[in-house]
N, C-alpha and C positions, 0 to 999 in steps of 0.2 A: 551436675553431682561438684561440690563442692570440696575445697581442701581447706584444711585449718592447721592451723595451728593450739596447743594447750592450755599459754596464755591467751591466746587470741578468743578463744572457745566461754575458758576461764570467765575472762569482762564479759561479754556478751553473751555468754547465757542464753540467754531470752528470746535472741532473735535470730541465734540460729534456732532454739527448738519450735520457736512461727515459722520458717521455714521446712526443716522435719514435721511438719506436722502438715504440713503444706503439701508432702509427700515427696520433698527432697532430700537425696540420701548427702547426709554432710558425711568424712573422712576428717578424720582426728590424727593429726600430726606428731612427732617428738621427731626437733631434730631432723624433717625430710621423711623418716622416715611412718608410713601410715602407717596407726598404733592401736585404734581402732574406727568402727563406720559406724555414724548416727541412719536410725532408720523408723519410718512407721515403724508399725508394731506388725507382727503379723492377722487375721482376722484370725479371732475366735469360733473356733466351728464347733457347732453346735456335738455339746460335750455325746449324743444319742447316734451326735453322726460326722465323724470326727474327721472322716474324705473330702469335709467339704471347705475346708482345710486348706488340704490339699491343692480340690478344682479350681479354689479362691487364686487362692495363688497360679497355678496355669493359668485362668485368665488374665491376670495384672498381666502374666510376662507371655504376651500375648501367645501363649502354646496353642490353648483352645481360644475356637468361641467361643460364649452359652449361648445354647437354643434356646428355641422363641416363648416353649410349652413354661419356663419356667422351673425349676427347685431338676433334676435330672435325674435323679432319688430319690424321690420324697416316695415313689412304688417299690422300693428295693424293703426288703423285711427288714423290722430291726436287730443289731448284732445275736450269733444267736438262738436266731431261727431257723436255720433251711439245718434242716436235717434228712440225710444221707443211709441209708441199712449199709450195713459192715459191707464190705467189699466191693462198695460198686466201684471207690478209683482204679481198687486191681482189675477189673470187668470193663469201667473207659478204658483205659490203659490195652488192654490182652486185646480189644476191637480193633484198637487206633493201628496196635500191632499187627494185626490180621490174627491173632495168635489164641483164637479164641477156643 
């Protein structure tokens, strides 16, 4: 990560944007105090699968390792497609607490 003053950034914006495009983060300072950060944008997840943006971020940060079988969410039902009968959650909680 590199730190750059506002004037230097303004005068050499293209150079710093190329570094950001290459994946580097750039801290922007004003009189030695960090005021902004330039970084590559988060990948936009599929509109139907917003969890993919979070998944991709966690992979980039090293929190998760991607599996070998492709999209881990490919077999998930579309949003709003899981329907449970009324009272299911309470029944499961009661069973968990042995309060049948």
